[in-house]
ZAMARGU-4260 file (C-alpha; in steps of 0.2 Angstrom, whole numbers, plus 5000, padded with zeros to 4 digits):
<rodrens>
0) 5113/4837/4902 | 5126/4848/4893 | 5139/4858/4903 | 5145/4872/4891 | 5152/4884/4903
5) 5171/4885/4899 | 5169/4881/4880 | 5158/4892/4869 | 5147/4888/4855 | 5149/4900/4840
10) 5135/4911/4834 | 5126/4903/4820 | 5123/4920/4810 | 5104/4919/4813 | 5100/4936/4821
15) 5082/4932/4825 | 5085/4915/4832 | 5077/4911/4849 | 5085/4894/4850 | 5101/4885/4855
20) 5113/4881/4840 | 5104/4865/4838 | 5088/4874/4833 | 5078/4863/4845 | 5080/4870/4863
25) 5071/4887/4866 | 5081/4901/4875 | 5071/4904/4891 | 5083/4916/4899 | 5100/4924/4895
30) 5114/4928/4908 | 5129/4940/4903 | 5146/4941/4911 | 5163/4948/4906 | 5177/4935/4903
35) 5191/4938/4916 | 5204/4930/4905 | 5202/4944/4892 | 5203/4958/4904 | 5218/4970/4903
40) 5218/4975/4922 | 5216/4959/4932 | 5210/4961/4950 | 5212/4949/4965 | 5194/4946/4966
45) 5192/4940/4948 | 5196/4922/4953 | 5184/4923/4967 | 5170/4929/4955 | 5174/4916/4942
50) 5173/4902/4955 | 5156/4908/4962 | 5150/4909/4944 | 5156/4891/4940 | 5148/4885/4956
55) 5132/4894/4952 | 5131/4887/4934 | 5135/4869/4939 | 5121/4870/4952 | 5109/4877/4938
60) 5113/4861/4928 | 5111/4850/4944 | 5093/4858/4945 | 5090/4852/4927 | 5093/4868/4917
65) 5103/4867/4901 | 5116/4880/4897 | 5125/4886/4881 | 5138/4900/4881 | 5142/4911/4866
70) 5155/4924/4865 | 5149/4942/4860 | 5150/4947/4841 | 5155/4965/4845 | 5165/4963/4861
75) 5177/4949/4864 | 5176/4951/4883 | 5157/4948/4885 | 5150/4930/4886 | 5131/4926/4884
80) 5125/4911/4894 | 5109/4905/4886 | 5097/4895/4898 | 5084/4882/4893 | 5072/4873/4904
85) 5067/4855/4898 | 5049/4848/4899 | 5052/4839/4915 | 5059/4854/4924 | 5045/4865/4918
90) 5032/4852/4924 | 5041/4850/4941 | 5042/4869/4945 | 5024/4873/4938 | 5018/4861/4951
95) 5029/4869/4965 | 5023/4887/4960 | 5005/4881/4958 | 5004/4889/4940 | 4986/4888/4933
100) 4986/4879/4916 | 4972/4876/4903 | 4960/4861/4906 | 4948/4863/4892 | 4941/4878/4881
105) 4929/4889/4890 | 4911/4884/4885 | 4902/4899/4893 | 4894/4911/4881 | 4899/4929/4883
110) 4885/4942/4883 | 4886/4955/4869 | 4888/4972/4877 | 4876/4986/4870 | 4891/4997/4867
115) 4900/4984/4856 | 4896/4992/4840 | 4903/5008/4846 | 4919/5001/4854 | 4923/4991/4838
120) 4928/5007/4829 | 4942/5009/4842 | 4947/4991/4844 | 4963/4983/4837 | 4960/4974/4821
125) 4956/4955/4826 | 4964/4949/4810 | 4981/4956/4815 | 4980/4952/4834 | 4969/4937/4836
130) 4958/4936/4852 | 4965/4924/4865 | 4956/4908/4866 | 4948/4907/4884 | 4951/4891/4894
135) 4945/4884/4911 | 4961/4882/4921 | 4967/4873/4936 | 4984/4873/4946 | 4996/4861/4937
140) 4999/4843/4944 | 5010/4830/4936 | 4998/4816/4941 | 4984/4824/4932 | 4994/4828/4916
145) 4982/4819/4905 | 4968/4830/4910 | 4976/4846/4904 | 4973/4853/4887 | 4990/4848/4879
150) 4989/4849/4860 | 5008/4853/4858 | 5021/4850/4871 | 5032/4865/4865 | 5017/4877/4866
155) 5009/4871/4882 | 5020/4882/4893 | 5020/4899/4884 | 5037/4909/4883 | 5031/4921/4897
160) 5027/4906/4909 | 5044/4897/4904 | 5054/4913/4908 | 5044/4915/4925 | 5049/4897/4930
165) 5067/4899/4925 | 5068/4915/4935 | 5061/4906/4950 | 5075/4893/4949 | 5089/4907/4946
170) 5083/4916/4961 | 5085/4901/4973 | 5101/4892/4967 | 5116/4893/4979 | 5133/4900/4973
175) 5143/4900/4990 | 5142/4896/5008 | 5151/4908/5020 | 5151/4905/5039 | 5136/4893/5037
180) 5126/4906/5028 | 5120/4901/5011 | 5123/4914/4997 | 5111/4912/4983 | 5101/4920/4969
185) 5104/4929/4953 | 5099/4946/4961 | 5114/4946/4973 | 5126/4940/4958 | 5120/4955/4948
190) 5122/4967/4963 | 5140/4961/4965 | 5144/4962/4947 | 5148/4943/4944 | 5135/4944/4931
195) 5132/4960/4921 | 5114/4956/4916 | 5100/4943/4916 | 5084/4944/4906 | 5072/4935/4895
200) 5073/4938/4876 | 5061/4949/4866 | 5054/4938/4852 | 5059/4949/4837 | 5064/4967/4833
205) 5051/4980/4835 | 5054/4988/4818 | 5051/4972/4807 | 5044/4955/4809 | 5056/4940/4813
210) 5064/4931/4798 | 5059/4915/4807 | 5042/4910/4799 | 5037/4900/4816 | 5040/4916/4827
215) 5024/4926/4830 | 5034/4942/4831 | 5023/4948/4846 | 5035/4962/4850 | 5033/4969/4832
220) 5014/4968/4833 | 5013/4976/4850 | 5024/4991/4843 | 5013/4993/4828 | 4996/4991/4835
225) 4999/4997/4853 | 5014/5008/4856 | 5014/5018/4839 | 5008/5036/4841 | 4995/5033/4827
230) 4985/5021/4840 | 4982/5036/4852 | 4963/5034/4850 | 4963/5015/4850 | 4959/5003/4864
235) 4973/4993/4870 | 4975/4974/4866 | 4976/4970/4885 | 4975/4951/4883 | 4990/4952/4871
240) 5000/4963/4883 | 4997/4951/4897 | 5002/4936/4886 | 5019/4945/4882 | 5023/4954/4897
245) 5014/4945/4911 | 4999/4950/4923 | 5008/4964/4932 | 5011/4975/4917 | 4994/4970/4910
250) 4985/4976/4925 | 4994/4993/4925 | 4989/4996/4907 | 4971/4990/4911 | 4970/5002/4926
255) 4978/5017/4916 | 4967/5014/4901 | 4951/5013/4913 | 4956/5029/4922 | 4959/5038/4906
260) 4942/5033/4899 | 4934/5039/4915 | 4943/5056/4914 | 4934/5060/4898 | 4918/5063/4908
265) 4927/5073/4921 | 4936/5083/4908 | 4919/5087/4898 | 4911/5093/4914 | 4926/5103/4919
270) 4928/5112/4903 | 4909/5116/4904 | 4911/5124/4921 | 4927/5134/4915 | 4917/5140/4900
275) 4903/5145/4911 | 4915/5155/4922 | 4923/5163/4906 | 4907/5169/4898 | 4900/5175/4915
280) 4915/5185/4920 | 4908/5201/4912 | 4894/5200/4924 | 4906/5199/4939 | 4900/5215/4949
285) 4914/5214/4962 | 4928/5213/4948 | 4920/5228/4939 | 4921/5238/4955 | 4939/5234/4957
290) 4943/5240/4940 | 4931/5255/4941 | 4942/5271/4943 | 4928/5279/4953 | 4927/5264/4965
295) 4944/5254/4965 | 4953/5269/4959 | 4949/5279/4975 | 4953/5264/4987 | 4971/5265/4994
300) 4977/5249/5001 | 4988/5248/5017 | 5006/5241/5014 | 5007/5222/5014 | 5024/5221/5023
305) 5034/5232/5036 | 5043/5248/5031 | 5049/5245/5013 | 5031/5241/5006 | 5021/5256/4999
310) 5003/5261/4999 | 4995/5254/4983 | 4979/5257/4973 | 4966/5243/4972 | 4965/5244/4953
315) 4982/5236/4952 | 4973/5220/4955 | 4961/5223/4941 | 4968/5209/4929 | 4969/5196/4942
320) 4952/5199/4948 | 4945/5196/4930 | 4955/5180/4930 | 4948/5175/4947 | 4930/5177/4941
325) 4933/5163/4929 | 4938/5151/4943 | 4929/5158/4957 | 4911/5155/4950 | 4896/5145/4954
330) 4901/5132/4941 | 4916/5128/4952 | 4905/5123/4966 | 4895/5112/4955 | 4911/5104/4948
335) 4918/5101/4965 | 4902/5091/4970 | 4902/5082/4954 | 4920/5076/4956 | 4916/5070/4974
340) 4904/5058/4966 | 4914/5055/4950 | 4929/5048/4960 | 4917/5036/4969 | 4910/5029/4953
345) 4928/5028/4946 | 4934/5017/4961 | 4918/5006/4961 | 4918/5003/4943 | 4937/4999/4943
350) 4934/4986/4957 | 4922/4977/4945 | 4934/4978/4930 | 4948/4972/4941 | 4937/4957/4946
355) 4934/4953/4928 | 4953/4953/4924 | 4956/4942/4940 | 4945/4929/4932 | 4951/4931/4914
360) 4969/4931/4919 | 4968/4917/4932 | 4974/4927/4947 | 4958/4925/4958 | 4967/4914/4971
365) 4985/4919/4966 | 4990/4926/4983 | 4984/4911/4993 | 4991/4898/4982 | 5005/4904/4971
370) 5015/4917/4979 | 5032/4912/4984 | 5042/4918/4999 | 5056/4931/4994 | 5073/4923/4994
375) 5080/4937/5005 | 5067/4932/5018 | 5071/4913/5017 | 5090/4917/5019 | 5087/4925/5036
380) 5076/4912/5043 | 5086/4907/5059 | 5073/4907/5073 | 5061/4893/5076 | 5043/4896/5081
385) 5027/4885/5082 | 5014/4889/5069 | 4997/4892/5078 | 4987/4883/5064 | 4997/4868/5060
390) 5006/4866/5077 | 5022/4862/5068 | 5039/4871/5069 | 5044/4883/5056 | 5058/4895/5053
395) 5056/4914/5054 | 5069/4928/5052 | 5065/4937/5069 | 5056/4935/5085 | 5041/4945/5090
400) 5052/4957/5100 | 5064/4958/5085 | 5049/4962/5073 | 5043/4976/5085 | 5061/4984/5085
405) 5061/4983/5066 | 5044/4991/5064 | 5048/5005/5077 | 5065/5009/5068 | 5057/5009/5051
410) 5042/5020/5056 | 5054/5032/5065 | 5064/5034/5049 | 5049/5037/5038 | 5043/5051/5050
415) 5060/5059/5051 | 5060/5061/5032 | 5042/5067/5032 | 5047/5080/5045 | 5062/5085/5034
420) 5051/5089/5020 | 5040/5099/5031 | 5055/5108/5036 | 5059/5112/5018 | 5042/5118/5015
425) 5044/5130/5030 | 5060/5136/5022 | 5051/5140/5006 | 5038/5150/5016 | 5052/5160/5024
430) 5059/5163/5007 | 5042/5169/5001 | 5041/5181/5016 | 5059/5188/5014 | 5058/5189/4995
435) 5041/5198/4996 | 5050/5212/5005 | 5063/5213/4991 | 5051/5213/4977 | 5039/5225/4986
440) 5054/5237/4988 | 5062/5235/4970 | 5049/5231/4958 | 5039/5247/4958 | 5055/5257/4957
445) 5063/5248/4942 | 5047/5247/4932 | 5046/5266/4930 | 5027/5266/4931 | 5025/5256/4915
450) 5007/5251/4918 | 5007/5236/4906 | 5021/5227/4915 | 5016/5233/4933 | 4998/5226/4930
455) 5005/5208/4928 | 5021/5208/4938 | 5015/5212/4955 | 5026/5208/4970 | 5013/5194/4974
460) 5015/5186/4957 | 5034/5187/4956 | 5035/5179/4974 | 5023/5166/4970 | 5031/5160/4953
465) 5049/5160/4960 | 5043/5151/4976 | 5034/5138/4965 | 5049/5135/4954 | 5061/5133/4969
470) 5048/5122/4978 | 5048/5111/4962 | 5067/5109/4962 | 5067/5105/4980 | 5054/5091/4977
475) 5064/5083/4963 | 5080/5083/4973 | 5072/5076/4989 | 5064/5063/4978 | 5080/5056/4972
480) 5088/5054/4990 | 5072/5047/4998 | 5070/5033/4985 | 5086/5026/4991 | 5082/5028/5009
485) 5064/5020/5007 | 5072/5005/4999 | 5085/5003/5013 | 5071/5004/5026 | 5060/4991/5017
490) 5075/4979/5015 | 5078/4981/5034 | 5060/4978/5037 | 5061/4961/5028 | 5044/4958/5021
495) 5039/4939/5018 | 5033/4940/5000 | 5036/4951/4984 | 5018/4958/4986 | 5021/4963/5004
500) 5038/4971/5000 | 5030/4981/4986 | 5015/4986/4996 | 5026/4992/5011 | 5038/5001/4999
505) 5023/5009/4990 | 5015/5015/5007 | 5032/5023/5012 | 5035/5031/4996 | 5018/5038/4994
510) 5017/5046/5011 | 5033/5055/5007 | 5028/5060/4990 | 5011/5066/4997 | 5019/5078/5009
515) 5032/5083/4996 | 5020/5087/4981 | 5005/5093/4991 | 5012/5103/5006 | 5014/5119/4996
520) 4997/5118/4989 | 4990/5115/5007 | 4999/5130/5013 | 4992/5142/5000 | 4975/5134/5001
525) 4973/5134/5020 | 4986/5144/5029 | 4992/5159/5018 | 4983/5175/5022 | 4972/5167/5036
530) 4982/5172/5051 | 4989/5190/5047 | 4981/5201/5060 | 4979/5219/5054 | 4991/5233/5049
535) 4992/5240/5067 | 4995/5223/5075 | 5002/5210/5061 | 5006/5192/5065 | 5025/5187/5063
540) 5032/5170/5059 | 5047/5165/5070 | 5045/5182/5078 | 5053/5190/5063 | 5044/5187/5046
545) 5027/5195/5044 | 5014/5183/5038 | 5009/5184/5019 | 4993/5191/5014 | 4982/5186/4999
550) 4977/5197/4985 | 4960/5207/4989 | 4952/5193/4978 | 4959/5179/4989 | 4972/5166/4987
555) 4962/5155/4974 | 4971/5162/4959 | 4988/5159/4967 | 4983/5141/4971 | 4978/5139/4953
560) 4995/5145/4947 | 5004/5134/4959 | 4994/5119/4953 | 4998/5123/4935 | 5017/5125/4938
565) 5018/5108/4948 | 5007/5098/4937 | 5014/5105/4921 | 5032/5104/4927 | 5030/5086/4934
570) 5023/5080/4917 | 5037/5088/4907 | 5050/5082/4919 | 5043/5064/4920 | 5042/5062/4901
575) 5060/5069/4899 | 5066/5057/4913 | 5056/5042/4906 | 5058/5044/4888 | 5073/5055/4883
580) 5085/5047/4895 | 5084/5029/4890 | 5082/5034/4871 | 5099/5044/4873 | 5107/5030/4882
585) 5102/5017/4869 | 5107/5029/4855 | 5124/5031/4862 | 5126/5012/4865 | 5120/5009/4847
590) 5132/5022/4840 | 5147/5015/4849 | 5142/4997/4843 | 5140/5002/4825 | 5156/5012/4825
595) 5165/4995/4830 | 5157/4983/4818 | 5145/4980/4804 | 5143/4962/4809 | 5126/4953/4811
600) 5121/4954/4829 | 5111/4940/4838 | 5094/4943/4846 | 5102/4941/4864 | 5116/4954/4860
605) 5103/4967/4853 | 5093/4965/4869 | 5108/4967/4880 | 5111/4984/4873 | 5094/4990/4878
610) 5091/4998/4895 | 5087/4987/4910 | 5070/4989/4920 | 5074/4996/4937 | 5071/4986/4953
615) 5056/4996/4956 | 5048/4991/4940 | 5032/5000/4937 | 5032/5009/4954 | 5036/5026/4946
620) 5022/5024/4933 | 5009/5021/4946 | 5016/5035/4958 | 5015/5048/4944 | 4997/5043/4940
625) 4991/5042/4958 | 5000/5059/4962 | 4991/5066/4946 | 4975/5058/4953 | 4977/5068/4969
630) 4979/5084/4959 | 4964/5080/4949 | 4953/5077/4964 | 4960/5086/4980 | 4962/5103/4972
635) 4949/5102/4958 | 4939/5117/4965 | 4953/5129/4961 | 4957/5122/4944 | 4942/5114/4934
640) 4953/5111/4919 | 4964/5099/4929 | 4955/5083/4922 | 4957/5090/4904 | 4976/5092/4906
645) 4976/5075/4915 | 4967/5067/4900 | 4978/5074/4887 | 4994/5069/4898 | 4987/5051/4900
650) 4983/5048/4882 | 5001/5052/4878 | 5007/5043/4894 | 4999/5026/4888 | 5008/5027/4872
655) 5025/5033/4879 | 5025/5019/4892 | 5021/5007/4879 | 5034/5014/4867 | 5047/5013/4881
660) 5043/4995/4885 | 5043/4989/4868 | 5058/4998/4860 | 5069/5005/4874 | 5069/4992/4888
665) 5074/4973/4889 | 5059/4962/4891 | 5054/4961/4910 | 5052/4945/4919 | 5034/4941/4918
670) 5026/4942/4935 | 5009/4938/4942 | 4998/4952/4951 | 4981/4950/4957 | 4977/4969/4958
675) 4985/4986/4958 | 4991/4982/4976 | 4992/4996/4989 | 4987/5009/4976 | 4969/5005/4978
680) 4967/5009/4997 | 4978/5025/4994 | 4966/5031/4980 | 4951/5027/4992 | 4960/5038/5005
685) 4963/5052/4992 | 4944/5051/4987 | 4939/5053/5005 | 4951/5067/5008 | 4946/5076/4992
690) 4928/5079/4998 | 4935/5088/5013 | 4949/5098/5004 | 4937/5104/4990 | 4924/5109/5003
695) 4937/5119/5013 | 4944/5127/4997 | 4927/5134/4992 | 4924/5139/5010 | 4941/5146/5015
700) 4951/5149/5000 | 4938/5156/4988 | 4927/5171/4991 | 4911/5162/4987 | 4904/5162/5004
705) 4908/5180/5009 | 4899/5185/4993 | 4884/5175/4996 | 4883/5181/5014 | 4884/5199/5007
710) 4871/5196/4994 | 4858/5188/5005 | 4861/5197/5021 | 4872/5212/5021 | 4866/5221/5004
715) 4849/5224/5011 | 4842/5231/5028 | 4845/5229/5042 | 4864/5228/5038 | 4864/5236/5020
720) 4856/5251/5012 | 4851/5243/4995 | 4832/5240/4993 | 4835/5223/4984 | 4848/5209/4984
725) 4863/5215/4974 | 4882/5213/4974 | 4885/5232/4972 | 4895/5239/4986 | 4903/5222/4990
730) 4921/5228/4988 | 4918/5243/4999 | 4909/5232/5012 | 4923/5219/5013 | 4938/5230/5015
735) 4941/5236/5033 | 4947/5254/5037 | 4964/5258/5046 | 4970/5274/5053 | 4988/5277/5047
740) 4992/5286/5064 | 4989/5268/5072 | 5005/5261/5064 | 5018/5254/5075 | 5035/5261/5073
745) 5041/5243/5067 | 5029/5242/5053 | 5027/5261/5048 | 5031/5262/5029 | 5046/5273/5024
750) 5036/5280/5008 | 5026/5296/5012 | 5007/5295/5012 | 4999/5303/4996 | 4983/5312/4996
755) 4973/5320/5010 | 4965/5304/5018 | 4971/5298/5034 | 4965/5280/5032 | 4970/5265/5021
760) 4960/5249/5018 | 4965/5231/5021 | 4956/5214/5018 | 4947/5209/5034 | 4930/5211/5042
765) 4934/5222/5057 | 4926/5238/5065 | 4933/5255/5059 | 4944/5266/5070 | 4934/5277/5082
770) 4921/5262/5085 | 4920/5256/5103 | 4927/5239/5097 | 4939/5246/5085 | 4949/5233/5075
775) 4940/5219/5083 | 4930/5207/5071 | 4913/5214/5066 | 4896/5205/5064 | 4899/5202/5046
780) 4915/5191/5051 | 4905/5180/5062 | 4891/5178/5049 | 4904/5173/5036 | 4912/5160/5048
785) 4896/5152/5053 | 4891/5151/5034 | 4908/5143/5030 | 4907/5130/5043 | 4888/5126/5039
790) 4893/5125/5021 | 4907/5112/5024 | 4896/5101/5035 | 4882/5101/5023 | 4893/5098/5007
795) 4903/5084/5016 | 4888/5075/5022 | 4878/5076/5006 | 4893/5070/4996 | 4898/5056/5008
800) 4880/5050/5009 | 4879/5049/4989 | 4896/5040/4989 | 4889/5027/5002 | 4874/5024/4992
805) 4884/5022/4976 | 4896/5010/4984 | 4881/5000/4991 | 4872/4999/4975 | 4887/4994/4963
810) 4893/4977/4968 | 4912/4974/4967 | 4910/4958/4957 | 4897/4957/4943 | 4885/4943/4942
815) 4892/4937/4925 | 4910/4935/4933 | 4903/4926/4948 | 4894/4914/4937 | 4911/4911/4927
820) 4921/4908/4943 | 4908/4895/4950 | 4907/4886/4933 | 4926/4885/4933 | 4927/4878/4950
825) 4913/4865/4947 | 4921/4859/4930 | 4938/4858/4938 | 4932/4847/4952 | 4922/4837/4941
830) 4936/4833/4928 | 4949/4830/4941 | 4939/4820/4953 | 4930/4810/4940 | 4947/4805/4933
835) 4953/4800/4950 | 4938/4789/4953 | 4941/4781/4936 | 4959/4777/4941 | 4953/4770/4958
840) 4939/4760/4951 | 4951/4752/4938 | 4964/4748/4951 | 4951/4741/4963 | 4944/4731/4949
845) 4961/4723/4945 | 4964/4719/4964 | 4946/4711/4965 | 4949/4700/4950 | 4966/4694/4957
850) 4957/4690/4974 | 4943/4680/4965 | 4955/4670/4955 | 4966/4667/4970 | 4967/4649/4978
855) 4967/4655/4996 | 4948/4658/5001 | 4953/4667/5017 | 4957/4682/5006 | 4940/4683/4998
860) 4930/4699/5002 | 4915/4696/5014 | 4898/4698/5007 | 4887/4712/5015
</rodrens>
């Protein structure tokens, strides 16, 4: 064992070397700290920090690791401690961690897919990135060492596995004891600043292959064949990604690629429905009536707010009604039903793909066997309880009562934050209501009757766009604050394993983000313009603000605008945050380093100047995609182009995430993952909710049902006057009449009435003035409500039934994967048990020989 903590080995001027100075021992991990003796401002805690670090490093050596320290080439203060795990240490901890390793090459023949000839055009060249050899594997055991497929001791544990084992040791080694409480783990040392960084090494530069002929230059290959923008249409080399970065990153890219491929079908159908609406918009009778100077031109609408709003002409909404015809068409209904079925197919086929990856990447029994308890949980284990299964005593961090208290406090904190967002949404609604008054009073005056501008910049549009932008800013600010709160809450909750920790944090963050991102869309879709009363008796928010009304064509176009702003804004914001920030930070870091020196810089120092991956790892990548998945499914009835935008974004997202990982970030510690965790049930929940939201958007937000009711019932006798089914007269029929003398003083407009008429029109189904039930809902209203409810029930039941049938027909695990799993289990048992039997027979044979040769006949075995 070599203790090289105080003295340092000089850099050997080999920039691509991944070994200690002896060229034999591989660097499995690098720790970085600042030398206190070289610091100009010495603080009192420097001695304490140095002592803790020395204790930690000597404990690492006691655990069998080998260390070598090298001073930085660019900065005298910085020291790099290189860590190497010898063969014995790797074998010991591979057994402790139940790591699966190769037994023998896989002898099962893979069935050729019918689509192989097609996918070959999009696959990575097999001469550049060779396909990984498949093996049957088993959890490693020292006593069965001879059974494992060891051709080369140095290559048996690949770099990713070596780094994982070393990180496991680093996370559990003690560095101090305070008041009988052990303090341990590299994470705490990093948090307190005793070490500046800890990371495994990239194997080469991303721009060129390593100068070492034995180095495979996997990072360079990944950049060239995966992360480079030229590969945007190529399939991803998933096995290679998993080999270099571990299963956790591998399964994220597998899921993202699968989701993107499935979006192609949704995007094609969505574009088809959009084009149908676009080409059919000229046949849109109700829009023609709005734009007709003899129909819409003669309809004067009632003011939409109190006092300051004026009477207005229906033809002002001509342009928006034309746009609405594109989105509010029969094609949208077809697309909403299709997306309800598409989302089920996506989730079911992903389960099958995930099962294949679980087998291929050896994570089938990972959670039961391999996953270790979090060091933070172990440190708090002070209470003794009896295990129900083993009937043995074990230590836990809290009693049953303590656990209840923790859960109650955590749940309360999460609900408090969700209520805080709902409060911010109400604030934005109040903003909309108060600003609508201002825009209504000022816009018509300042525009001086310029028809072109007035046509597009209506008070509703101005309010909607500004509110969407403010809503977006509020969302982003609350995001930043809540992330820190969610981590604090989850740390206090103290989950047992890393998977439980991540699932708990994921659920909390998603609940928050769900309310944060979708609340404004839910408000526009299901609340705006639904509870407004009528001009003579309007409904007020908080007793002060008059409720918003929709355009005469409904709120669907506004929902589409809101979605476009949030989805577009989110994509741009995320890409700036994800790509531009680390790139700028690295650029500044490189510029500062280059300004100081033209020296040759070793691999570990190059990696140190890259950005660290945050504690949450891939959490934000998943969150971004699942929020997008929500927009694509929940509100797709209002925006059929959403899947196309998502497809384009995802094709870029795969390459941007890959570029970011290979070029801008230090190498992540490879981690195991069996599946995509809590995101799977979250997506299933979204899929169920999506059916309800789309049915309700078509029923309550769009005008499809009132138009169908008019066409089939109210255009012909006994209610209508036309001889055949038609949409003519729809606008006149669906706008109720109001007598201006019935205005209350609080809402009477300041602007004088123009024309000879004594009535104005408003959007509702009510009896006209003079009727015995004046201003009460008419028969048309009750027909429409009945039709809307019937439509929701029928659409939901049909889609849910189809979803159930699809889920039942498609098995979660394919027959081929089941066969492979059974074959592997059989072979593993056969190889390991047969060898055990051979050893037993050999031993018994030797004992028997000795007994037979023995002089004392009393020890001879009895004959049966």
